[in-house]
Rosetta silent file (secondary structure, phi, psi, omega in degrees, C-alpha in Angstrom):
SEQUENCE: XXXXXXXXXXXXXXXXXXXXXXXXXXXXXXXXXXXXXXXXXXXXXXXXXXXXXXXXXXX
SCORE:     score description
SCORE:     0.000 S_00000001
   1 L     0.000  118.209  172.666   -5.278   -8.715  -16.884 S_00000001
   2 L   -63.674  153.486 -173.936   -5.319  -12.134  -18.563 S_00000001
   3 H   -56.299  -39.717  178.184   -5.318  -15.101  -16.318 S_00000001
   4 H   -65.746  -37.245  177.960   -1.743  -16.183  -17.320 S_00000001
   5 H   -71.728  -36.594  176.423   -0.230  -12.861  -16.424 S_00000001
   6 H   -58.338  -44.836  177.336   -2.153  -12.867  -13.213 S_00000001
   7 H   -58.377  -43.857 -177.627   -0.900  -16.251  -12.286 S_00000001
   8 H   -70.532  -33.509  176.683    2.671  -15.240  -13.119 S_00000001
   9 H   -67.606  -43.218  176.548    2.384  -12.037  -11.116 S_00000001
  10 H   -65.287  -44.102  179.139    0.966  -13.942   -7.930 S_00000001
  11 H   -54.869  -43.438  176.767    3.734  -16.547   -8.438 S_00000001
  12 H   -69.402  -30.082 -179.795    6.418  -13.927   -8.418 S_00000001
  13 H   -73.133  -33.485  176.906    4.961  -12.302   -5.354 S_00000001
  14 H   -70.654  -40.459 -178.519    4.862  -15.591   -3.396 S_00000001
  15 H   -66.828  -44.689  179.823    8.343  -16.509   -4.451 S_00000001
  16 H   -65.464  -37.727  173.605    9.573  -13.126   -3.303 S_00000001
  17 H   -61.055  -45.242 -177.221    7.772  -13.456   -0.001 S_00000001
  18 H   -65.999  -41.607 -174.781    9.162  -16.956    0.584 S_00000001
  19 H   -74.616  -13.106  173.902   12.686  -15.896   -0.241 S_00000001
  20 L   -79.697  134.229  179.572   12.752  -13.016    2.300 S_00000001
  21 L   -61.723  149.852 -175.493   13.967  -13.919    5.635 S_00000001
  22 H   -59.565  -37.702 -178.179   11.407  -14.017    8.486 S_00000001
  23 H   -67.049  -36.695  178.373   13.173  -11.303   10.465 S_00000001
  24 H   -66.054  -47.040 -179.250   13.200   -9.054    7.422 S_00000001
  25 H   -59.294  -43.222  171.471    9.483   -9.549    6.852 S_00000001
  26 H   -54.710  -39.349 -177.721    8.812   -8.692   10.582 S_00000001
  27 H   -72.692  -45.698  171.677   10.881   -5.636   10.268 S_00000001
  28 H   -52.905  -52.320 -174.299    9.079   -4.450    7.081 S_00000001
  29 H   -61.023  -40.258  179.495    5.672   -5.083    8.742 S_00000001
  30 H   -70.993  -30.966 -179.719    6.772   -3.037   11.936 S_00000001
  31 H   -72.435  -36.799  177.866    8.058   -0.205    9.791 S_00000001
  32 H   -64.395  -41.317 -173.113    4.747    0.050    7.909 S_00000001
  33 H   -62.940  -41.847 -177.209    2.850    0.110   11.168 S_00000001
  34 H   -72.726  -12.497 -175.564    4.925    2.967   12.428 S_00000001
  35 L   -63.227  130.749 -176.613    4.599    5.055    9.391 S_00000001
  36 L   -68.192  147.622 -174.978    2.484    8.200   10.351 S_00000001
  37 L  -109.861  138.869 -179.435   -1.070    8.495    9.174 S_00000001
  38 L   -66.135  125.255  177.772   -2.498   11.893    8.129 S_00000001
  39 H   -59.535  -40.802  175.923   -4.976   12.753   10.856 S_00000001
  40 H   -52.178  -40.010 -175.951   -7.385   14.313    8.418 S_00000001
  41 H   -81.472  -31.790 -178.941   -7.635   11.051    6.654 S_00000001
  42 H   -69.365  -38.881 -177.937   -7.693    8.924    9.919 S_00000001
  43 H   -86.307  -38.339 -171.544  -10.620   10.989   11.361 S_00000001
  44 H  -114.767   -0.304 -178.951  -12.585   11.887    8.296 S_00000001
  45 L    78.366 -144.841 -176.098  -11.719    9.220    5.676 S_00000001
  46 L   -90.781   -4.616  177.169  -11.108   10.026    2.195 S_00000001
  47 H   -52.141  -54.055  178.580  -13.257   13.075    1.920 S_00000001
  48 H   -59.923  -37.769  169.946  -10.545   15.510    2.830 S_00000001
  49 H   -58.297  -50.154 -175.955   -8.217   13.909    0.282 S_00000001
  50 H   -64.472  -47.803  175.257  -10.777   14.076   -2.471 S_00000001
  51 H   -57.193  -47.705  171.811  -11.602   17.659   -1.645 S_00000001
  52 H   -49.245  -46.546  175.689   -7.998   18.626   -1.823 S_00000001
  53 H   -62.989  -42.158 -176.893   -7.504   16.892   -5.164 S_00000001
  54 H   -62.719  -48.671  176.325  -10.627   18.781   -6.582 S_00000001
  55 H   -56.040  -42.328 -176.173   -9.188   22.139   -5.342 S_00000001
  56 H   -70.256  -29.241 -172.603   -5.794   21.360   -6.783 S_00000001
  57 H   -76.601  -32.658 -173.817   -7.386   20.315  -10.130 S_00000001
  58 H   -69.338  -35.695 -177.308   -9.248   23.679  -10.358 S_00000001
  59 L   -63.181    0.000    0.000   -6.023   25.645  -10.023 S_00000001
């Protein structure tokens, strides 16, 4: 990604962040934390996910 595009992307992200109300940002952050995590990934990392992808690819 060229540097100009990266600066444009980061500027857009920062402006979007600053435009959202503080209450809404807190709500989004809380919702992300409450999202359930797959226990296989939590306990064993990415290996079960990679193994599952490998098996699906062979089918």
